[in-house]
C-alpha positions as CSV (number, residue, x, y, z in Angstrom):
1,M,-30.9,5.1,23.2
2,S,-32.1,8.6,21.7
3,N,-31.8,9.2,17.9
4,R,-29.3,11.7,18.7
5,E,-27.0,9.0,19.7
6,L,-27.5,7.1,16.4
7,E,-25.8,8.9,13.6
8,Q,-27.4,7.7,10.1
9,H,-26.6,8.7,6.7
10,V,-28.5,7.8,3.6
11,A,-27.5,8.0,0.0
12,Q,-28.2,6.8,-3.3
13,A,-26.9,7.1,-6.9
14,G,-26.9,5.0,-10.2
15,C,-26.7,1.1,-9.3
16,F,-26.1,1.8,-5.3
17,H,-28.5,2.6,-2.3
18,S,-26.3,3.2,0.9
19,R,-26.2,3.4,4.4
20,A,-24.5,4.5,7.2
21,A,-25.0,4.3,11.1
22,T,-22.7,4.6,14.1
23,H,-22.9,4.7,18.0
24,A,-20.2,5.2,20.2
25,G,-21.5,2.0,22.8
26,T,-22.7,1.2,25.9
27,A,-19.7,2.4,27.7
28,N,-19.8,6.1,27.4
29,R,-16.7,6.8,25.6
30,L,-15.3,8.6,22.7
31,N,-16.4,7.4,19.2
32,E,-13.5,6.8,17.5
33,D,-15.0,5.4,13.8
34,A,-15.6,7.4,10.9
35,Y,-17.2,6.4,7.9
36,V,-17.6,7.8,4.2
37,N,-21.4,7.1,2.0
38,R,-20.1,8.1,-1.8
39,P,-22.1,6.0,-4.1
40,D,-22.1,9.5,-6.2
41,L,-18.3,7.9,-6.6
42,G,-19.0,4.3,-5.9
43,L,-17.0,4.9,-2.4
44,W,-17.6,3.6,0.7
45,A,-15.1,3.2,3.9
46,V,-15.2,2.6,7.5
47,A,-12.2,3.6,9.7
48,D,-11.9,2.9,13.6
49,G,-9.1,4.4,15.7
50,A,-6.6,1.9,16.8
51,G,-7.5,1.1,20.5
52,G,-5.3,2.1,23.0
53,H,-3.2,4.4,20.9
54,E,-3.4,8.1,21.3
55,S,-5.7,10.2,19.1
56,G,-7.8,7.1,17.8
57,E,-10.3,9.8,16.7
58,V,-7.8,11.9,15.2
59,A,-6.3,9.2,12.7
60,S,-10.1,8.0,11.8
61,A,-10.9,11.4,10.8
62,E,-7.8,12.0,9.2
63,V,-8.8,8.9,7.0
64,A,-12.3,9.6,6.0
65,G,-11.6,13.2,5.0
66,L,-9.4,12.5,2.9
67,L,-11.3,9.7,0.8
68,Q,-14.6,11.8,1.8
69,T,-13.5,14.7,-0.5
70,V,-12.2,12.7,-3.4
71,G,-13.2,14.7,-7.0
72,E,-16.0,13.6,-8.9
73,G,-15.6,12.6,-12.9
74,L,-13.0,10.2,-11.9
75,S,-13.2,6.5,-13.8
76,A,-13.2,3.4,-11.8
77,G,-9.2,3.1,-12.1
78,E,-8.6,6.8,-11.3
79,V,-10.8,6.6,-8.0
80,L,-8.7,3.7,-6.9
81,L,-5.4,4.9,-7.3
82,E,-6.4,8.5,-5.6
83,V,-7.6,6.5,-3.0
84,R,-4.5,4.2,-2.3
85,S,-2.7,7.8,-2.9
86,R,-4.6,9.3,0.2
87,L,-4.1,6.6,2.3
88,E,-0.5,6.2,1.6
89,G,-0.7,10.5,2.5
90,A,-2.5,9.7,5.7
91,H,-0.2,6.8,6.6
92,A,2.9,9.2,6.2
93,R,0.9,12.2,8.2
94,L,0.0,9.9,11.2
95,R,3.7,8.5,11.7
96,K,4.8,12.0,11.1
97,M,2.4,13.2,14.0
98,A,3.2,10.5,16.4
99,S,7.0,10.8,15.9
100,A,6.4,14.5,17.1
101,R,4.9,13.4,20.2
102,G,7.5,11.4,21.3
103,A,8.8,7.8,21.3
104,G,6.8,5.1,21.7
105,V,3.8,7.0,20.4
106,M,1.2,5.6,17.9
107,V,-1.8,7.6,16.2
108,A,-3.2,5.2,13.6
109,T,-6.6,3.3,12.5
110,T,-7.7,0.7,10.7
111,V,-9.2,1.3,7.1
112,V,-11.7,-1.0,5.0
113,V,-12.6,0.5,1.5
114,V,-15.3,-0.6,-1.1
115,L,-15.2,1.1,-4.6
116,A,-17.8,-0.6,-7.3
117,R,-18.9,0.7,-10.7
118,D,-21.9,-1.6,-12.0
119,E,-21.1,-5.2,-11.3
120,H,-17.8,-4.8,-10.3
121,F,-16.2,-4.1,-6.7
122,A,-12.3,-3.5,-5.5
123,C,-12.1,-4.0,-1.4
124,L,-9.0,-2.7,-0.1
125,W,-8.3,-2.8,3.6
126,A,-5.7,-2.6,6.7
127,G,-6.6,-4.0,10.3
128,D,-9.5,-5.7,11.5
129,S,-12.5,-3.5,10.3
130,R,-14.5,-6.1,7.6
131,A,-16.2,-6.4,4.7
132,Y,-18.7,-8.6,3.7
133,L,-21.0,-9.9,0.6
134,W,-24.5,-10.6,1.5
135,R,-25.8,-12.8,-1.3
136,G,-28.8,-15.3,-1.6
137,H,-29.2,-15.2,2.6
138,A,-25.5,-16.7,2.5
139,L,-22.7,-14.2,3.9
140,T,-19.4,-14.2,2.3
141,R,-16.6,-12.7,4.5
142,I,-14.3,-10.7,1.8
143,T,-11.6,-9.3,4.5
144,R,-9.0,-11.4,6.6
145,D,-8.4,-9.7,10.2
146,H,-4.6,-8.2,10.3
147,T,-4.5,-8.9,14.5
148,L,-2.0,-11.4,15.7
149,V,-5.0,-13.6,16.9
150,Q,-5.7,-14.1,13.1
151,A,-2.3,-14.8,12.5
152,M,-2.5,-17.7,15.5
153,V,-5.7,-19.2,14.1
154,E,-3.8,-19.4,10.4
155,S,-0.5,-20.8,12.1
156,G,-2.9,-23.8,13.7
157,E,-1.9,-22.1,17.1
158,I,-5.5,-21.8,18.2
159,T,-9.1,-22.6,16.9
160,E,-11.1,-20.1,15.4
161,A,-13.6,-20.6,18.1
162,E,-10.9,-20.2,20.5
163,S,-10.2,-16.8,18.8
164,F,-13.4,-15.4,20.0
165,G,-13.0,-13.2,23.0
166,H,-9.0,-14.3,23.2
167,P,-7.2,-11.8,25.6
168,Q,-4.7,-10.7,22.7
169,G,-8.1,-9.9,20.4
170,N,-7.2,-6.5,20.1
171,V,-3.7,-6.5,18.8
172,I,-3.5,-5.5,15.5
173,T,-0.8,-6.1,13.3
174,N,-1.4,-3.8,10.5
175,A,-3.0,-0.1,10.6
176,I,-2.8,3.5,9.0
177,G,0.0,5.0,10.6
178,A,1.4,1.9,12.4
179,D,5.2,1.8,12.6
180,N,5.8,0.5,9.1
181,D,7.6,2.7,6.6
182,F,5.4,1.6,3.8
183,L,1.8,1.2,3.7
184,E,0.5,-2.4,3.1
185,L,-2.9,-3.0,1.7
186,E,-4.7,-6.3,0.9
187,K,-7.1,-6.2,-2.2
188,R,-10.0,-8.3,-3.4
189,T,-11.9,-7.6,-6.3
190,G,-15.2,-9.6,-7.3
191,Q,-18.1,-9.0,-9.3
192,L,-22.0,-8.1,-8.2
193,M,-25.1,-10.0,-8.9
194,P,-28.8,-8.5,-8.6
195,G,-29.8,-8.1,-5.5
196,D,-26.1,-8.5,-3.4
197,R,-25.5,-6.3,-0.7
198,L,-22.1,-5.7,0.3
199,L,-21.5,-4.2,4.6
200,L,-18.7,-2.8,6.1
201,C,-18.1,-2.5,9.9
202,S,-15.6,-1.9,12.4
203,D,-15.1,-4.5,15.1
204,G,-17.7,-3.5,17.5
205,L,-20.0,-5.3,15.4
206,F,-19.0,-8.5,14.7
207,K,-17.3,-8.9,18.6
208,A,-20.9,-8.3,19.5
209,I,-23.1,-10.3,17.3
210,S,-22.2,-13.6,15.5
211,E,-22.3,-13.7,11.6
212,E,-25.4,-15.3,11.7
213,Q,-27.0,-12.7,13.3
214,V,-25.7,-10.3,10.7
215,A,-26.9,-12.7,8.0
216,E,-30.3,-12.9,9.1
217,L,-30.5,-8.8,9.9
218,L,-29.4,-8.2,6.5
219,S,-32.3,-10.4,4.8
220,G,-34.8,-8.3,6.3
221,D,-36.6,-5.8,4.1
222,G,-35.3,-2.5,3.1
223,D,-32.2,-2.1,1.9
224,G,-29.8,-4.0,4.4
225,G,-30.6,-2.0,7.8
226,A,-27.2,-0.4,9.1
227,E,-29.5,0.9,11.8
228,R,-30.6,-2.5,12.8
229,L,-27.2,-3.9,13.0
230,V,-26.0,-1.1,15.1
231,I,-28.9,-1.6,17.2
232,A,-28.4,-5.3,17.6
233,A,-24.7,-4.6,18.8
234,L,-26.0,-1.9,21.4
235,A,-28.5,-4.9,22.5
236,A,-26.2,-7.1,22.9
237,Q,-24.2,-4.7,25.1
238,A,-21.3,-3.7,22.8
239,T,-18.6,-1.4,24.5
240,D,-16.8,-0.5,21.7
241,N,-17.5,1.6,18.9
242,I,-19.8,0.5,16.6
243,T,-19.9,1.8,12.7
244,V,-21.9,0.0,9.7
245,V,-22.3,0.8,6.2
246,T,-24.4,-1.3,4.1
247,I,-24.5,-1.0,0.2
248,A,-27.7,-2.2,-1.5
249,F,-26.7,-3.1,-5.5
250,D,-29.8,-2.7,-7.6
251,A,-28.7,-4.2,-11.7
252,S,-31.7,-2.6,-13.0
253,Q,-29.9,1.0,-13.2
254,R,-26.5,-0.5,-14.3
255,L,-24.6,0.7,-17.3
256,T,-24.1,-1.0,-20.7
257,S,-22.2,-4.1,-20.7
258,S,-19.7,-2.8,-22.3
259,E,-19.1,0.6,-20.1
260,A,-19.6,-2.0,-17.0
261,E,-16.7,-3.9,-18.4
262,R,-14.4,-0.8,-18.9
263,A,-14.9,0.0,-15.8
264,G,-14.4,-3.0,-13.6
265,A,-11.3,-3.7,-15.7
266,S,-10.3,-0.5,-14.5
267,I,-10.9,-1.7,-10.9
268,A,-9.5,-5.1,-11.2
269,T,-6.5,-4.7,-12.8
270,A,-4.9,-1.2,-11.3
271,P,-1.8,-2.1,-9.1
272,E,-2.0,-3.2,-5.1
273,V,-0.1,-5.3,-3.0
274,T,-2.3,-8.4,-2.8
275,E,-5.0,-8.9,-5.0
276,Y,-7.2,-12.1,-5.2
277,T,-11.1,-12.7,-6.2
278,V,-14.1,-13.2,-4.2
279,E,-15.6,-16.4,-5.2
280,P,-19.2,-16.6,-3.3
281,G,-20.9,-19.9,-3.0
282,P,-23.9,-20.3,-5.0
283,K,-27.2,-19.2,-4.3
284,P,-29.4,-21.8,-2.3
285,A,-32.2,-23.4,-3.9
């Protein structure tokens, strides 16, 4: 693998040092993933063009492009509302694009977005791109997959173990551009602690390596190692596109407590479809 094949991006602002890495995978296919790495806004995202549909790369680029150009100088709450507005706009545009191409056409993408200001973060998503929180060498999944297989697990039809490699594992039940009049996003909020790392990824990562491997690689030296994770997935012969964004939280650069409280409140209370709080387990002794 040459350096040209592995796209990387590093950025730092305030409390956050983040890295992004993406690769098309081992099957010589088009990379239909896209990402946003904007610690200056406290905004990160991964979008994965929906497999099996036309122009997945167009859909993911549409979403990433709209998020990438969110303006500076906004409060946390304003950024959150702007993100939601842009995702809704992308949903409408992708559905219109698909309709113009004929009956049965879908131009869609998953998306997972994290917004953070100092100790507070919010995560929005549609589809099966994931977000994780790494704390004290323990990995907690923030998101819940919007897939047919996840619904089968939750209904008790199959077990979590049986979901891996399931023949219907690629069937997504929610996405930007999917055949729903209104976009539905789930939302989780949480509070960061010193040393925490957030991870966003497309399904090419977690279908290639286990969560235990992800946690081990995140615990290595440095700021989270997006590149290490992508390279590990490639070593496991991942055929799907792989995109990873890691975000390291440096509490020494945070705002004053009153400023952080106002910023976090804005993130946590802006209206969304579903909202609940992430409460990862205690740090191991």
